[in-house]
C-alpha positions, -999 to 999 in steps of 0.1 A, spaced: 916 157 138 945 134 147 944 95 149 944 98 187 914 122 189 879 107 190 853 133 187 826 133 215 799 121 191 818 88 189 833 85 223 817 71 255 788 56 236 775 22 249 744 13 227 737 -20 245 737 -3 280 702 6 295 698 44 297 689 62 329 663 85 314 634 64 301 606 77 278 579 58 298 591 77 329 588 110 312 553 102 299 543 91 334 552 125 347 535 143 318 503 124 324 505 132 361 512 169 357 484 174 333 459 149 347 456 129 315 438 96 313 457 64 308 454 50 273 472 39 242 480 56 209 470 38 176 491 8 167 501 25 134 514 61 136 532 84 113 555 114 115 548 143 92 578 165 95 564 194 72 529 192 90 510 195 57 493 161 61 483 168 96 470 203 88 449 190 59 434 163 79 424 187 107 412 213 82 390 185 67 377 176 102 390 141 96 412 140 126 408 144 163 433 150 192 443 120 211 434 125 249 462 99 259 492 114 243 513 128 272 543 143 252 553 177 264 561 189 229 535 177 205 500 168 199 490 135 184 459 134 161 439 103 152 421 96 119 407 65 100 424 50 71 417 15 55 393 8 84 421 15 111 428 43 135 460 60 125 480 85 146 498 114 131 522 140 147 529 170 125 562 192 124 585 163 136 614 176 119 650 166 124 667 133 136 668 139 173 632 151 175 619 123 154 636 96 175 625 113 208 589 109 194 596 75 182 608 64 217 576 78 232 552 64 206 565 28 210 560 28 247 525 43 242 511 15 221 526 21 187 536 -11 167 545 5 133 560 40 127 560 55 92 579 88 84 570 107 53 594 136 49 599 163 23 634 158 6 658 174 -17 667 158 -50 703 144 -53 700 120 -82 697 141 -113 677 116 -134 647 116 -111 613 131 -123 599 150 -94 578 151 -74 582 114 -65 586 93 -34 615 72 -23 611 42 -1 644 46 19 663 12 21 693 28 38 703 62 49 737 78 52 745 87 88 755 123 84 736 133 117 742 128 153 714 108 168 722 74 152 756 71 169 738 68 202 719 38 191 743 19 168 780 16 164 797 37 137 790 27 101 782 46 69 745 38 68 715 28 88 696 1 70 657 -1 69 644 -32 87 645 -61 62 612 -74 73 594 -42 65 610 -40 31 599 -75 24 562 -67 34 563 -36 11 575 -53 -20 551 -47 -48 528 -26 -26 529 6 -46 523 -7 -81 489 7 -84 496 43 -73 495 72 -98 530 84 -88 564 68 -87 578 51 -55 615 42 -59 634 22 -35 669 35 -27 693 54 -4 691 88 12 714 111 29 703 122 64 718 155 75 714 177 106 725 208 88 704 214 57 720 248 50 754 231 48 745 210 19 775 222 -2 781 214 -39 810 192 -29 788 172 -4 761 168 -31 785 157 -57 801 131 -33 768 117 -22 755 116 -58 785 94 -66 774 71 -38 742 64 -56 721 85 -31 687 97 -44 677 123 -19 686 144 13 664 145 42 667 149 81 653 118 99 657 84 82 693 75 95 683 81 131 649 64 129 664 33 114 692 32 140 665 34 167 645 6 149 676 -16 148 687 -10 184 651 -17 197 638 -42 173 610 -19 162 591 -16 129 599 16 113 597 27 75 608 60 61 598 77 28 614 107 12 589 129 -8 613 146 -33 598 180 -39 629 204 -43 662 211 -56 673 230 -24 656 261 -36 683 268 -63 655 280 -87 621 294 -85 588 274 -82 605 249 -59 590 228 -30 558 220 -49 541 188 -36 511 188 -57 474 188 -47 466 198 -11 504 204 -5 510 166 -11 486 154 15 464 133 -8 494 116 -24 511 109 10 478 95 24 475 72 -7 511 60 1 503 55 37 472 35 28 493 12 6 517 7 36 487 -2 59 473 -26 33 507 -43 30 513 -48 67 479 -53 82 
């Protein structure tokens, strides 16, 4: 790449300009085509990229499908936690898909979006499984560049980090605040890239946080992302173990702590 060449991902981007295609318009047509009733999703929703938490809640008959969610691609389920109705969407994996859903959730009544994603270990000193409260995410994906001007990281909303200070001290597992690496290409996590990002002080690699935080910054929305570090990129056997109920119980305990801190 020469100095004169700007790749398309960085050219012709105007983050402050109002887009033509709006999420509320898409949902309007989805509601019309499927004859869905008007209504809002819960004020607190979370994305479950692996789908383990949503599957467990459904299997335990603790969740019911929202009749108001007009998304073409997903189902939103509702369940009770800490006395509140919470919305969950399973299998929301990848930066572009996560932000597509975030756009639609916030025009449908959501006020706080939490993402709890499975992640690969980068920092060698971590004892896994553990959770990382992502305070900034390296922008090695494409979606964030449509929301913010180029920079190395997407930072978490400072107000959310302030509300969550000390929120996880009573849990039975570690929650560490630190940086993640958001990638669009998990099967291109080369040894050279891992070493470079380890030198940057990055704790984990995942696929959504940088884009979700860029969306949050651009639209002044409340978003918080967690990485559940469960694997070493399958370089050895017995990897991707999350714990009891495929990590659903720990993730719900984490989510309950978030709800208590922000309500």
